[in-house]
C-alpha positions in Angstrom: 53.0 76.5 165.1 52.7 76.1 168.9 56.4 76.8 169.1 56.0 80.2 167.5 53.2 81.1 170.0 55.3 79.9 172.9 58.3 82.0 171.8 56.0 85.0 171.3 54.6 84.6 174.8 58.1 84.2 176.3 59.4 87.2 174.4 56.4 89.3 175.5 57.0 88.2 179.1 60.7 89.0 178.9 60.0 92.4 177.4 57.4 93.2 180.1 59.8 92.0 182.9 62.6 94.1 181.4 60.6 97.2 181.2 59.0 96.9 184.7 61.6 95.3 186.8 65.0 94.5 185.2 65.9 97.6 183.3 67.8 98.9 186.3 69.5 95.6 187.2 73.1 95.7 186.0 73.9 93.2 183.3 70.5 91.4 183.5 68.8 94.1 181.5 71.5 94.0 178.8 71.2 90.2 178.6 67.5 90.3 178.3 67.5 92.8 175.5 70.2 90.8 173.7 68.1 87.7 174.1 65.1 89.4 172.5 67.3 90.5 169.6 68.5 86.9 169.1 64.9 85.5 169.5 63.9 87.1 166.2 66.0 84.5 164.5 64.6 81.8 166.8 61.1 82.8 165.8 62.0 82.4 162.2 63.4 78.9 162.9 60.2 78.0 164.9 57.9 79.3 162.1 59.8 77.6 159.3 60.8 74.4 161.2 58.9 72.0 158.8 60.3 73.7 155.7 63.8 73.6 157.2 63.4 69.9 157.8 62.3 69.3 154.3 65.2 71.3 152.9 67.6 69.4 155.1 66.3 66.0 153.8 66.4 67.1 150.2 69.8 68.7 150.1 72.8 67.3 151.9 74.4 70.7 152.4 71.3 71.8 154.3 71.8 69.3 157.0 73.9 71.7 159.0 71.5 74.6 158.4 70.5 74.4 162.1 74.1 75.0 163.1 74.3 78.0 160.8 71.1 79.5 162.2 72.4 78.9 165.7 75.6 80.7 164.8 73.7 83.7 163.6 71.4 83.7 166.7 74.5 83.7 168.9 76.1 86.4 166.7 72.9 88.5 167.1 73.0 88.0 170.8 76.6 88.8 171.4 76.9 91.7 169.0 73.8 93.3 170.5 75.1 92.7 174.0 78.3 94.6 173.1 76.1 97.4 171.7 74.0 97.4 174.9 77.2 97.7 177.0 78.4 100.6 174.8 75.0 102.3 175.2 75.3 102.0 179.0 78.7 103.7 178.7 77.3 106.4 176.5 74.4 107.1 178.8 76.2 106.8 182.1 75.9 110.4 183.2 72.1 110.5 182.5 71.6 107.1 184.1 73.5 108.2 187.2 71.5 111.4 187.4 68.2 109.4 187.2 69.6 106.8 189.6 69.4 104.0 187.1 71.7 101.1 188.0 73.5 99.9 184.8 76.8 98.1 184.6 78.5 101.5 183.9 76.9 103.2 186.9 77.1 100.4 189.4 80.4 98.7 188.5 82.2 101.5 186.7 83.6 102.3 183.3 86.6 100.0 183.6 84.5 96.9 184.5 82.0 97.8 181.7 84.9 97.9 179.2 86.3 94.6 180.5 83.0 92.8 180.1 82.6 94.3 176.6 86.1 93.3 175.7 85.6 89.7 176.9 82.3 89.4 174.9 84.0 90.8 171.8 86.9 88.3 172.2 84.4 85.4 172.4 82.5 86.8 169.4 85.9 87.1 167.5 86.6 83.4 168.3 83.1 82.4 167.2 83.5 84.1 163.8 87.1 82.8 163.5 85.8 79.2 164.2 83.0 79.5 161.7 85.4 80.7 159.0 87.8 77.9 159.8 85.1 75.2 159.8 83.7 76.4 156.5 87.0 77.5 154.9 87.0 74.7 152.2 83.4 75.5 151.2 83.7 79.3 151.2 84.5 81.3 148.0 87.3 83.8 148.1 84.6 86.6 148.5 83.2 84.7 151.6 86.7 84.2 153.1 87.5 87.9 152.5 84.2 89.0 154.0 84.7 86.9 157.1 88.2 88.2 157.6 87.0 91.8 157.2 84.4 91.2 159.9 87.2 90.1 162.2 89.3 93.1 161.4 86.4 95.5 161.9 85.7 93.9 165.3 89.3 94.5 166.3 88.9 98.1 165.2 85.7 98.4 167.3 87.4 96.9 170.4 90.3 99.3 170.0 87.8 102.2 169.9 85.9 100.9 172.9 89.2 100.8 174.9 90.1 104.4 173.7 86.6 105.9 174.1 86.2 108.4 176.9 83.2 110.6 176.4 79.5 110.2 175.3 80.2 111.3 171.7 82.9 108.5 171.4 80.4 105.9 172.7 77.6 107.3 170.5 79.8 106.9 167.4 80.7 103.4 168.5 77.0 102.5 169.0 76.3 103.6 165.5 79.2 101.6 164.2 78.0 98.6 166.1 74.6 98.8 164.4 76.3 98.7 161.0 78.5 95.8 162.2 75.5 93.8 163.3 73.9 94.2 160.0 77.1 93.4 158.1 77.6 90.3 160.3 74.1 89.1 159.7 74.7 89.6 155.9 77.5 87.0 156.2 74.7 84.4 155.8 74.6 84.9 152.1 78.0 83.2 151.8 77.0 80.0 153.5 76.5 77.1 151.0 73.2 75.8 152.3 
């Protein structure tokens, strides 16, 4: 359990550093919040490490469980990062008024959308790669679910490109919350 305590201390330190120092640092604040989101899964792995090792030794399919959990930690990080960028775009007027430096206020809307697009493209490739690598193991329902996740991500990216006002970004932020949950539910299709 020392790993759990260490991760909790690191997470607490990161949260404190974010709230006191890095909230107004463009990109770094977004990365820290996204790390904290992904660290929830890492806490689970640390807490259940011995049980995961036992499961891996008893069931051949469980041997790649660590890769699957890593995929979902990266998914949580990247999808939350996209949402953080959209929230910056949504709040840009208020942030500028309060002199908060975010990616949107410091580097502009266009650069924010570019960073978001690149992150979404990497996430798209990650999901595509996971579907490709597990294709022969997935049921038709799993394949369909994975492909729907890809299509929805394309739809979200299209909306990010088209978004112009706070209400557009607010709707996107809500859609991204639903997408994040739907993406994490993809775990039920893995044959572990």
